[in-house]
N, C-alpha and C positions, 0 to 999 in steps of 0.2 A: 761641738758646734755651738756658735753663738747665734742668738735670735732675739729680736726686740718685739715687745708687745705694747701696742698703743691703745689706751682706753680714754674715754671722755670722763672727766670728773666734774662733780657739782659741789664746789665748796660753799660754805655759808659765808655770811658777811665778815665774820671775824677771820676765817681762813683766807678769804680774799685779801684782807688787809695784810695778813702774814705773807702771802705769796707776793703781793706788791712790794712789801718790805724786802724780801729776798731778791726780787728783781733789782730794786734800787741799790741795795748794798753790793751785789755782785757787779753791777755796772760801775759803781763808784770805785770799788777796789781795782777793777780792770783798768779804768781810766787813770787812776792815781799812779799805779805802778808803771803803766805805759809812759806817762809823762816823766816819772822818775828815771826810768831806763834811758829815755831819750836825753834828758838833762845830764845824766851821769856819763853817757857816751860822748856827748858834745864837749863836756868840760875835762874829763880825765881819760876818755877813750876806754873806759871799763864797762863791764856789764854785770848783771845779776842773774844767777841761775834760779831754779825753782826752790831749792832749799833756802837760798838767801831771801827770796821773796816771802817765804813762809815765816821766817824770823822777823822780817820787817812788818808783816801783817800782825804779829802778836803785839809789837810795839804800837802799831797804828790803832789797835783797839783801845789802848789807854788814852789816846788823844781823842778818838771818836767812840765813846762808850756805846752809842747806838748800834755799832757794828756787831756787838755781842748778841743782839736780838735776832740776828740772822743765823741761818744754819752754817756752822763752821765748815762742814765738808763742801758746801756749795761755794763758799768763798775760796777755798783751796782749789776747787775745780776751775774757778775763774782764773786763778793764777796759773794753773796748769795749761789752760787754753792760751793764755798770753805767751807762756814759754814755748809752746808748740808753734804758735804763729811766728815767733822770732826764728825758731829753728827752720821752719819751712821757708821763710824769706831768704835766709842765708844759703839754704840748700839750693833754691832756685837760682840765686846769683852765681853759685859755683857751676851750675849746669847751663849757664848762659841762657836761661829762660827769662820771660818777663817777670820782674820781681813784684811781689805784693806785700808792701810793708803793713804791719798791723795798724788798724785805724781805731780811733776813739768811738765808743758806743754812744749813740744818741739816746736821750731820755724818751723821746717820742718816736721810737722805732716802730716798724710795722709788726714786729714779732718779738716778744720777750720770753726768755726761758732761763732756767738755771738747772744745774745737775747736782744731785745729792748722792753721796756715796753710801753704800750700805755698810753699817757698822753694827754688828750684833743683829738684833731684830727690829731696828728702827724703820725698816721698809718691809712690809708684808702685804699679801693679798688675801682678803677674806671673801665672803660670799658676795656682798654688795658694797664693800668698802675697801679702800687701800690705805694702809698706814704709812704716813710720810713724816720725816723729821720736822719738828716745829709746827706741824699741822695736826697731828693726831689722825683719827679716822676720818677719811674723806669719802663721801658718797661717790660711787663710780658705776659705770655700766660695764660689767665684766662679761665680754662677749665670747671669750674662749678660755680654756684652762691654761694657766701659766706653768710651763715646764722648766726644769733646770734650776740653777742657782742664780738668784738675783745679784747683779753686780752694782748697779746704780739705777737711779730714777731721774728722768728729766721732766720737769714740770714746765709747761709752756702755755701761753695765752695767744690765741689766734687773733687776727685783726677784727674778726666779728665778735670778739668777747667771749669765746668758748675756751674752756680750760681742758688741757689734756695732760696725761702722764705717760711717758714711754719707759718701759722697764727693759733694761738690757740684761739678758740672761745667758749664762754659759752652761756647758754640759747638757745641752738640749738634745734629746733623742727625737729625730724627725722621722715620721713614717715614710718609708721608701715606696715609690711607685714601681710597678712591675716593669721589667725590661721588655722592649718591643723589637729591638734590633733594627729599627728604622733610622734613616738619616734624611735630613732635609736642608735645603739651601734657601735663605731668605733674602729677598731684595726689598729694601725700604724705599718708599716713594711718597709722593704727595697726592696724586689722584687716587691711588690705592695705598693704604698705609703699609701693607706688606703683601708681596706676591711670593708664593713658595715655588719650589722646583717642580711640584706636581701640577702647576697651573692654577692653583686656588688663589683667589684675590680676596683680601680682607679690607673692607672699606675704611676710608679715613673720614670720620664723622665731622671733623673740622669744628670743634666745639667753640673756638673763639669766633669764627665766622658766624655761627648760629646765634651767638649772644652779642654780636657786635653792636647792633642798633640799640639794644637795651642798655648795654654798657656805656655807649656814647651819650645816651640821654641822661643816665645817672651821673656821669662825670661832668656833663655840662651843668646840671643842677648844682653839683658840688662846687664848681668854680664860681658860682654866683652868690654863695653864702658867705656871710661875714665871718672872718677868722675868730675863733674862740667862742662862737655862739653855739647854742644847743642844736639849732637847725643844721649847722655845718657838721656837727658830730653825727646827727641822724643820716645826713647825706653820705658822709664818709662810711658809715656802717653799711649803707645800702650798696655802695660800690664794692665794698669788701665782700659782701654776701654773693654778689655776682661772680667775682673772681674766685671765691671759694667753690661755688657750684661748678665753674669751668674746670677747676683743678680736680674736683672729685669725679667729674665725668671722665676726664682724661685718665686719671689713675684707675678707675674701674675698668675702662676699656683695655688699658695696657695689662693690668693684672690678669684679666680673663684670657687675653690673647697669649701672653707668655706662658701661663699655666697650661694652656692647651698644647702649645708646642712642646713643652718639657714632658708632658704626660704622654704624648704620642710618639716621641722620637728619643733615641739614645744619643744621636750626634746632630748638632745644630751648627750650621755654617752661616756666618754673617760677614758683612763688610766692615772694616775698621774705618769709618767715615771721619773726615776732618770737619766736624760740624761747625766749629767756631769760624773756620775759613768760609764755609758755605753760607753762613748767615750774613757775611759781608755783602752778599748779593741782595740789594735792597728790594728787588722785585720778588724774591722768594723768601725773604727773612721771616715774615710773619707766618707763612705757611709751614716753613721748616720748624720754627719754634713751636707751633701748634701741634705738629705731628709728634714732637718729643722723641726723636730717634735715640738720643742719648739715654733717656730713661728706659726705653724699651731694651736697649742693649744691657743696661745695668741690671734690670730685673732678670733677664735671661742668664746673666753671669752668676748671680748668687743663687738662683733657683737650680741651675745645673750643678753648682757645688753642693747644694743641699741634697740633691738626688743622685749624686755621684755620676752625672752624665757629662758629656763632652761638648764644650762650646769652642768652635774654631773661628778665629777672626782672620779673614783674608785681607791682604795688604790693600791700602787705599788706592794705590796706583795700578792695581790689576784691572785690565780693560774688560770687565765682565759683560758690558753691553755690546761691545764691538766684535767679540769672538763668537763664531758659530759653535754652538754646543754639540753639534753632530760631528763636524769634521775638524774643528779648530782653526778654520780660516779667519783671518783678521780683516774686518771691513771698516776702514777708517771713516766712511760716510755716515756711520751711525752716531758720530759725536754730537750731531744736532739733536737736541731734546725733542724737536718736533717729529722726528722719525719714530713712530710707535711700532711699526712692523716692517720687516725687510726679508728679502730672499737671498740666500747664500749663492754667490756666483760660482762656487766650486762644486758643492753637492746638490744645490737646488732646494735645500730645505727652507721652509717658510717659518719665520720666527716672530713671536711676539716679543717686544723689547724687554719687558719686565720678566716674563717667564724664562726667556733665554738667559738673562743676567742671573737669575736665581739658580738655574742649572749649572752655569759656569762657576758660580760661587760654591756650589756643592762639589763639583768636580775638583776645583782647586783646594778646597778644604780637605777632601779625602786624600788628595795627593800629598798635602802637608802631613797628614797623619800617617801615611804609609812609610 
């Protein structure tokens, strides 16, 4: 089993310069070979693979000697990312999906990172330090024990100026939760983030809405600052801190909620929502993005895999809200989102829209498993 551990690190001034050097060299190598591949394809119709790029990188270091100051495994990882981006692009074209061609990396991006591969003992975790290539021992907040074998380390810098390292480990033994034999269906919404098939509603805290006024005030102040000034950089950091707090609040809520569902149930049934299509509704786009249904489903997916539990995704065209969970009668009048409760014309059962949908999702999920 693979698992990642993310810790905050506190590099000194010399280490910060080395990290910035790695950021810049990885970005330069990525952009250089992206331009080379584009030019080569336009002139000769040929392309370069990962092995070809690595050979070209060795020759490039003779032209630009300062590339030798960066971590060599990080430069190779940048080339690997470029090659994977090309493969994904052509794979999407063959599958008739919307293509996403690799783009050049900006110098002043919102987030910088590079990935170093473990070779020997160049990456190690100590009590209060993490050993990284070209950096040595870096002070870190080690909040949990790192298990398994380390494959690589990704060093990143957040828009607020904080440094983090993410350690990707394999052969990790994850403690298993006891089996409960329970099954639950989940209906995701906006008024309530999740309603389960037992009728329990979990509130949507709407973190963006709560911080909207403060965020608008900070963004308005940022727009009035002169570009390149120190005051503009301070205002930019203020906006970034607000966004970071919103993201942390949302992640904390989702992790606690998904862990609770996985701990209490062996089978979890959810809808396979077309979130990209739903966001096109401009009246609900902000609320849907703030609820972060996709992240909730992603966390349920990998946590169920860790605990060897079952996650069932019901088809997006299943009419979960319109079907009576008691007798199976289809009521087309429930299509209107304003209808929050309704009575079945066949069996007379009274239904709450969200609870009824969650029960139908559970029934359909169990039917798929049977």
